[in-house]
N, C-alpha and C positions, 0 to 999 in steps of 0.2 A: 451298141457295139458294132465296129466295123472291122472286117478282116477279109483276106483273100486266101483261096485255096489253090492247090497246084493244078496245072493244066490237065494232067492225066485223070485226076479225080473229077474234074469238070466234064471231061468226055464220057467217063463211066456213068456219072450222074445222069447226063442227058440220055444215054443209051437205055439205061434201066428205067428211067422215067417214061420214056416213049413206049417201051415194051409193056408196062403196066398201065399206062394212060393216067398216071397220077396228075392231079391238077397242078401241083408244084413240085419242083426238084427238092425243096427242103424236106418234104415228106419222105422222099428216097433217102435223103441224107440222115435223118433221125433213125429210120429203120436200119440203115447200114451201120451206124454208130452202135446200135443195140446188138447187132451181130457180133461186133468186135468185143463189146463188154461181156456178152454172155459167154464167149470163148475164154474169158478170163485173162485176156492179154494186158500186159503192163509194158509201157514204154519207158525208156530211160530219158530223162530230161537233158542229159548230156548229148543226146543225139542232135545232129544238125537239123535245123529247121527245113521243112519241106519247101519247095519253091513257091513263090507267090505270083505265078504267071497265069493263074486261071481266073475263075469268077470271083467277084467281090460281093460280099454280103454286108448290108447296112441294117441299122435297127428296123427299118421298114420291111426288110426281107423276111422277118420272123422266122429265122433259121431254126430256132429252138421250139417254134410253135407257141400257141396260146391256149390256156384252158378256157372253159366255157365262158367264164365272166369277162374274158378279154385280156387277162393278165399274162405277161410274158412268162414262158417256162424256163427262162435262163437260170433262175435260182434253183429250180429242180435239178437241171443238169449239172450246175456247179456243185450242188450238194452230193449228187450221185458220184461225181468225179472225186470230190474230196474224200468220200468214203471208200471208193475204189482204190485210191492211192494212199489212204490213211494219212492224209496231210491237207492243210489248208493252202490250196494252190493259189498263186497269184493269178491275175487276170491274163497275163501273157502266157504263163505256164498252162493254164487251163485251155486256152485257145490252141496252143502248140499240140497238146495231147489229144484235143478234139479232132484235129486234123489227121494225126496218126490213126486214130481209131476209125475215122471216116474212110481213109485210104484202105485200111485193112478190111473193113466191113464191105466196101464196094467190091474189092477183089474176091472175098468169099462168095459174094452174091453172084458175080459175073461167072466165076468158076462153076457155080451150080447151074447157072442158065446154060452155059456152053456144054455141060455134060447131060443135059436133059432136053427133051422135046418140048418146045413152046407150043407147037400146034396141037399137042395132046393136053395142054393145060397143066403140065408138070410144074411150070413156074408159079402157078396159083397154089398148087398143092404145097410147094416148098415154103411159100410165104405164110399160108394158113397154118402149117405145122408149127412154125415158130411163134406165131401169134397165140395159138391155142396153148403152147408150152408156157409162155409167159403169163397168160391169164390163169393157168392152173397154179403157178408159183405165187401169184398175187392173192389167190384165195386161200393159200396155205400160210400166209403171213399172220403172225400173231399181233394183234392190235394192243397198244399200250396207251394209257392216259397220261398226259403230261400234268405234272404237278405245279408247273410254273404259273404264276398269277400275272396276267397282263394288266397293264395300267390303261384306264379309260382316258383317252386324250381328245381334245378339241379337234373336230374336222369341219372344214368349210366345204360343203357338199355341192355348191353351185358351180356352174362353168365359169371360168376366169379367162378372160382374154385381154390383150393389150396390143397397142400399135407400136411397132419399132421404127416406123418411117414411112416414106412414100416412094412408090416406084417412079419410073421416068415419066408415066402418064399422069402422075399426081394422085393416083388412088392409094388408099391406105394399105399397108402390109400388116394384116391382123394375125396375131399369134394366139391360137386357142391352146393354151399351154397344158390344160388337164383334160383335153378331149382325146380319148384313145383313138379315134379315127384320124386324128391329126398327128399325135405324138405318143409313142409308147415309152418315152423317157423324157423327163422334165428338166434335166440338167442343161445349163447354158454356159457357153464360153464366149468371151468377148476378147479379142486381141486388137490392140491398137497403141501406137506410140503416143508420147505425151502430146496433147493438142489435138488428137484425133477425134475427141468427143466421147470417149467411152464412159468417163465418169458422169457426164450429163445424160447419157443414154440410160445408164443403169438407174440414175435417180428418177428419170422419167418412167421407166418400167415399174419401179418400186412405188412411185406415186400413183400409177394406174392400178396396180394390184391392190394397194390400200384403199383407193377410192372405189374400185369396183367390188370390193368385198366389205365396204362399210367400215373399214379399219379392223376387220375381225381377223384377217390373216396377217400375222406379225412376221417381222424379219429382224435380222441382225446384220449390221454392215460393219466389217472389219476394215478400218481405214489404216493400213500399215504405214503410209507415208506420214500420218499424224499431222496433216496440214489443215484439218478441219477447224473451222471457227464457228461457234454457236450463233454469232451474229450474222455472219455471211450465210449460214445454213438455215437461218430462221424460217424462211419461206418453205423450204423443203421439210423441216422438222414439223412445223405447224400443219402442213398439208398432209403429212403421213402419220400425224400423232405420234412422233418418234422422240425418244429421250436421248439427248446428246451427253456422253460421258467421256470427259478427258481423263485418262487413267492417272495422270500425274496431278493435274490441277483439281480434280474433283475427289481426290482421296480414294481412288480405286472403284472397282465395280462391286456391286452388292452381290457377291457370288462366292460360295465356298467351294474351292477346287476339289475337296474331298468328297463332294456329293456324287462323283462318278463311281465311288467305291460302294459296293453293296454291303449293307449291314447284316445280310443273311450269312450265317457262318459257313454254309456250304459254298456260296459264291464269292465270299470275301477274298479268299487267296488268289483267285483268278483276276479279280478287279484290282487287287493291290498290285499284282504283276503288271497289269495294263498301265496303271497309274505310274509305277516306277519306270516302265519303258518309255512313256511320254517324256519324263524328265531326262532320261538318258539319251533320247533322240536329239534333243537340242542343246544339252549342256556338254561341251567337250571334256574329255578326260574322265568320264565316268565308266569304270570298268565293272567286271563281275563282283569284285569284293565290295565296292561301294553300293552297287545295286542290292546285294544281299544285306548290307548294313541298313540300308533304307527300308527294306522290306521288314526286317526284324523290328526296327524302331516303330514303323507304322502299325504292325500287328499288336505290339505291346500298348501303344497309345490308344488304339481303337478298342482294346480290351479294357483299358482304364476308363474310357468314356462311357462304357456300358450303354451302347445304343445311340449315342449322340456323336455328331461329327466334331473333330477338333478344329482348331484354327491353325493357320500357317505358323503363327507365333508359338503356339504350343508344340508344333512339330519341331521347330528350331531349338526350343528349350530342351526337349527330349534328346534331340541330336547332339546339343552341346554336352549334356550329361553323359551320353553314350560315349562320345569321343573322349571325354575327360576320364571316365572309368576305364576305358579300354586303351587309354594312352595313345589315341590316334591324333595325329597333327591335322589341323584345318586343311582341307583340300578343295577340289572343284565342286564336290557335292555340298560341302559345308558352306562355300561361298554362294552357291545357287539358291539354297534354301534361305540363307540369310538375306539375299537380294529380294526374294519373294515376300518377305515380311515387310518390305518398305511401302506399305499403303497401296499395294496393287489390288488387294482384295479387301473390301469392306466387311467387317465382321457381322454386319447386319445383313444376313443372308436374304436374298429376295428371288422370286421365281423369274429368271431372265426370260422365260418362254412366253410370259403373259403380257409382254409389252414390246414394242419395236424399239430397237437400240442402235444408236450410231456410236460405235466404239472407236474413239480416237486414240491411236498409239503414237505419241510424239517421238521424234528422233532422239530426244535426250535420254530415252530408255535404250538400253543395248539391244542389238538384234536377237540375242539369246532370250532376253526377258519378253520381248514383243512376240516372238515366235512361240515361246513357251506358253504365254498367256492365251494366245489364240487356240492352241492345240489343247490346253486344259479345258477350255470351253467346248471345243469340238468333241473331246473325249466325253464330256458330260452329255452332249446331244446324242452322241452314239449310244451311250448307256441308256439314256432316257427312252429314245425311240426304239431301241431294241426290246424294250419292255412293253411296247405297245403292239396291238394287232396290225397286221398288214391292212392297208386301205382297200376296201372292196369297191369296184366301179358301179355306179348307178346309171344305167342308160348311157354307157360309154364315157361317163364323166368320173375321173378319179378324184376323190376327195383330197384336199390339201390341208396341211397342218402348219407349215412353217417355211420361211425363205432364209437361206444363208448366203451371204454375199462375201467372198474373199478377194480383197483387192491385192494387187501386186503378187499374183500367185506364183510367178516365177521364183520368188524368194523361197517359198516352201518346196517347189518342185525340183530345186537344186539338191535338196537333202533326200538321200535314198530312203532313210527310214520314214521321213515325213511323206514321201510319195506312197509308200506302202500303207501308211495310216490313212491317207486320203483315198487310196483305192478301196480299202475296206469300208470306209465311211460312205463312199458313193455307192458301193454295192449294197450296203445295208439300207440306206435312205431311199433308194429308188422305189422300194415297195411300201414305204412308210408315209408317202405323201409330202415329202420335203423336197423343195426346189433348191438345188445348189448352183450358184453362179460364180464363176471364177473369171477375174479380169487379169490380163497380163499384157506385156508390151509387144510381144511377137508371137506369131503362130508356132514358131519352133519351140517355144517354152512348154507347149502342151504335149510334146512327144519326146521322150527320152529312151534310152536303151531298154529299160525295164517297166516303163509306164507310158501309156497313151490315153491321156484324158479325153482327147477328141473322140476316141472310139466309144466313150460312154456318154457322148453328148448328142442330142438330137438337134439342138439349135446352136451351131457355131456361127458366130458373126465376125467377119474379118473387116476391121476398120483400116485406116491408112497405117501401114506398117513399114518399117524400114527395109526389111528383108522381103522383097516381092518375088522370091524364087517360086516358079510355078509348081514344082514338085512338092515343096513345103506347104503352099497354100492349098493345093489339091488334097493332100493328105489330111489337112485340117477341115476343110469344108465338105470333102467327099468327092468321089469321082463324078465328073459331070457327064451329061449326055453328049455334049460337044466340047471337045478340048479347045477348039478355036473360040468358042463363045467364052469360056472361062478366061482364056488369055486376053481376049478383048476386054472383058470386065475388070480384070486385074489392073490393066493399064489406066483405067478410069479412076482408080482409088485416089482419094484426097481427103483433106480434113473436112469432117461433117458428113462424109459418105461411107457406106458400108457395103460389103459383099456378102450375100447369102446364097445358098444352094439348096433350096428346098425341093422345088421341082426342076428348075434349071438355074444356072448362075445368073444373077442379076445384081446391078448396083441400085442402092436405095439411098434416099436422102434421110439421114437419121433424125429421129426425134431428139430434142434437146430440152432438158427440164427448164432452163431459163426462158426459152421461148414459150413453153407450155405455160409457165407461170405468168408471163406477160399477157399471153392470149386469153387466159382464163381469169385474170385479174386476181391471182393468189397473193 
């Protein structure tokens, strides 16, 4: 996550940090936020954002700190704020409110410092009093046991690294993707226009991950363009032990979209709502009445199946009967469910997580169906992994479970509701050992008014893009140590080259799978 605070807060942070001799200003920030929250302050989201003319924090800044095992405390703070505001806050709203609480907490702290003698140690007394109060509060908390059962899921516990290219002196640029000393976030973003080499790059990365994990770490590749050809992809498919599925030609994917719905009676209503929301996100013209109709039909159908999942065809049959009995004319919901019955899902359900899949979504399928199919699978992944335990680092290595690759990400990022769903997915999967890779044509695709995917990415790679605006690329790859260095590297961008900003901005010659296949005799 990457964000900037205001200049006044930056000055106060530095002043207080120096007074106490804290090793990091982020320690000061977390204590200040606690002062504001303990006061019980609530800020209105309609307030104007604070200025962003101060210090920038990136994932490596560890703004929210880390627990002993090295995991980021972001989720703790996010949950705390959700409870404080009695709402599931979006990423942007969460950061906006954190800044308000930081500003207030710093002012509370400075006011206390200004009214007491530092030479007499009163500033220490003030801090210790607050710490003791919160420790007493923690001791008085009542512990409850969760009744939720977690699924035991595969974990690849070894270090995984891959080469993304070579720098100007020819040395390999190695990415140690699950090493906490290198990355506290495993999401990857790749931006590049047609012909820039992004598809060949991601194929090479997937090949290396498969090879280095002995094909134990599986992936799914959503090819939205649907230009994949099993014969042309044969080398890649064989090298990664990956199955090619053309949604139209192969009679659909062996997957039941209802498997994201919990069969537990207590959890079922919530998962039905989530399923219906997914349908409504991508099908135009679905309103409250149609959503309620679909929920009713699904509830009745699941009751009739008595612990088994129905098929899409069974849902459509029940929907037809419901419309007929209630004298409802066919509408957008009716058409959408009818379209889903056209061999998109093979009734022979298979565990999609147990093998690598290349999912080809040909353009003769409508945009609505292609997007809906992708998100029904993403909904399943979200449901499945939310039922697993968080991965625990072993000697700074985060175990990995799966890789999700979403091509043509701009298609989904244009949809406000889809952006929200992606944001929730990314937030959940970051603690579950899942790598999410998104590919798009330009850096501007990753930042919208209400969603900044780049802020949740530790490895943004900028290939040759049409829009080489400095501010857009800086926002994407992160603020550089030297503006002039970044400007110079941007000017070098061309086909087959990429720009990264891990320690400093630099151009690299990208790995391309076709070259790797040739060099390794695949």
